[in-house]
N, C-alpha and C positions, 0 to 999 in steps of 0.2 A: 504493500500499499504506500510505503514511503517513496519508492521510486516512481510510482504512478503520480503521486502528488507533485514530485519534482518535475515530471514531464508536463503536467497540466498547468503549473503556475508559471506563466511567462513573465519574464522581467521586462520592465519598460524599455530597457536599452537593447533588447535582443535584435530588433529590426535595424537599429543603428549599427550594431556590431556586424550584422549580415551585410549591410550596405558597404561598410568600410572594408570588410574582408573581400567582398566582391570586387571592389576597386583594386585592392592590393594584388589579389590573385589573378585579376584580369590584366593588370599592367606588367606584373613581374616577368612573365615570359617574353614580353616585347622589349625589355630593357636592352637586350642585345642590339636590336634594330634602332631603338631610340639613340643608343650610344653611337651607332654608325652615322646617324643623321647629324647628331651634335658635332661629332669629330669631323664630318665632312664640311659642315658649315664653317667651323673655325679653322679648317685647313690642316688638321693634325694627320698628315698622310701616313705616318707610321702606324697609327691605330686603324685607319680606314683600310689599309692593305690586309690586316688581320680579319676585319669584318667581311671584306669582299669574298674571302674564301668560303665563308658560310653562306653568303647570298648567291654563290654560284650553285648551290644545291637547289634545284627547281622547287621542291615542295617544303623548303625550310620553314616558311611561315605557317603552313598547314600543321606541321609538327608543333609549332609554338602554340597554335590554337588548341591542339589536343592536350598539351602540357597545362594550359590555363584551366581547362576543365578538370584535369587530374588534381591540380592544386586546390581548386574549389571543392572538389569531392573530399580531399584530405582534410581541408578546413572544416567541412560539414561533419565529418566523422568525429574529429577531435571535439568539436562543439557539442554534438549530441552525446558523446561519451561522457564529457564533463558534466552534463546535466542528467546523466543516467537515463538517457532517452534513445539509446542506440537500439531501437526495435521498431517494428511497424507502427505501433501506436504512438511511439515517441516521435517518429517522423511526421505522422499526421498532426500531432500537436504543435510541431515546430514548422508547419508548412509556410508560414509567413517568412521566417528566416531563410529557409531553403529557396523560396521563390525569389526573394531579393538577391540572395547570393548568386544564383544561376542567371537571373535576368541581367544583373549588372555585368557578369562575366561575358554574356553574349553581346550586350550593348557596347562594352569596351572594345571587343574585337571588331564589331561593325564600325564603330567610331574611328578606330585606328586605320582600317582598310579603306574606308570611303571618305574620310575627312582629313585625318592627320597626315597620312602618307602623301596623298595628292597635293595638299597645300604646302607641306615642307619640301616636296620634290621641286616645286616651282618657286621657292622662296627667293632664289637669286636670278630668276629669268627676267628678260626685258631690260638688261643692264646696258645694252649698246646704245650709242647716241643715235638720234634721228638722222643726222647727216650721214653717218656711216651705214645705217640700215639700208639706205638706197643702193648701196654697192653690194649688198648681200643677196644670195640666192636662198630659197626656202624649199625644203622638202618635208613631206610627212611620212613617217616610217611607223609601220605596225610591227611591234615586237612581241613574240610569243612568250610573254611572262605570265606566270600562273596567278599573280596578284599584284596590287599596287605597291606593295612593299619593296618589290624588286626595281621599281622605277628609279629609285635613288642610285642604285648600282649602274643602270643603263645611262643615266644622265651624267654621272661622274666619269664613266668611261668615254662618253662622247665628248665631254668638255676637255678631256686630255689630248684630243686631237688638235694640233695647231691649225688654226683657220676656222674652227667651229666657234662661233661667237655667242650663240644662245640656243638653249634647248628647253622646250616647254612640254610638260607631260599632260595628256588629256585622257581621262578614263574612257575605256578600260585599259587600253594598251597602246595608244598612239603617242608618238613623239614628233613635235614640230621642231625642226632643226634649221637654224640659220647659219650659213657658212660663207666664208670668203672664197669665191671660185678661183682666185689667183693664188691661193695658198693650199687649198685641199680640194678634194673631189668626192662625188658620191661613191666611187669605187673604194677610196680610202676609208670613207666612213663605214661602209658596209663590210669591210674586211676585218673589223675588230674581232679579237678572239672571243669576246663575250657573245657574239652572235653565232658561234659554233654551238653554244648551249641553248641560247634563246634566239630562235630563228627570226630574222628581220626581213620585212617586205616593204618596198617602196610603194606608197599609195599613188 
């Protein structure tokens, strides 16, 4: 009877704890990619080289999504066990906590893929002057990346080509590239090693 009472008496801060745990366990698996983005922005090339090796794995981010749900589940198990509710009736009594935990985990993943990654991928785009823009040529390239998280890798590789002045990412997998035709060419752009893993097609 004591365990049952513990399961049925919900504390006022249980939903808050579920919300906070959902954010923590939703963001933690993406710390690797967030680090890559931060180091790319500040130009810490030593660190970005290490991150690139992981981003060359096509389904790296799908693995991170799975990890986020594993972390959420581990969090739920420890929480339920601490409340003596690790049973079917206990799960039913803590449905609010579990709903918040998994909902936030899902929302964080969607937010990262459909908002954060696309915005941060384009954070440095459009930096060329209007006068110089008239001398540039533009191509649109579709790259077979599995998700928007890999857009940072593609942009970083393209911007390392001398003559490429600007790259803009558009969901789901398009890259608008502006380049100086006197310095580089479409052939040089499409010959990057990264496109051996992620196939590129000129639109």
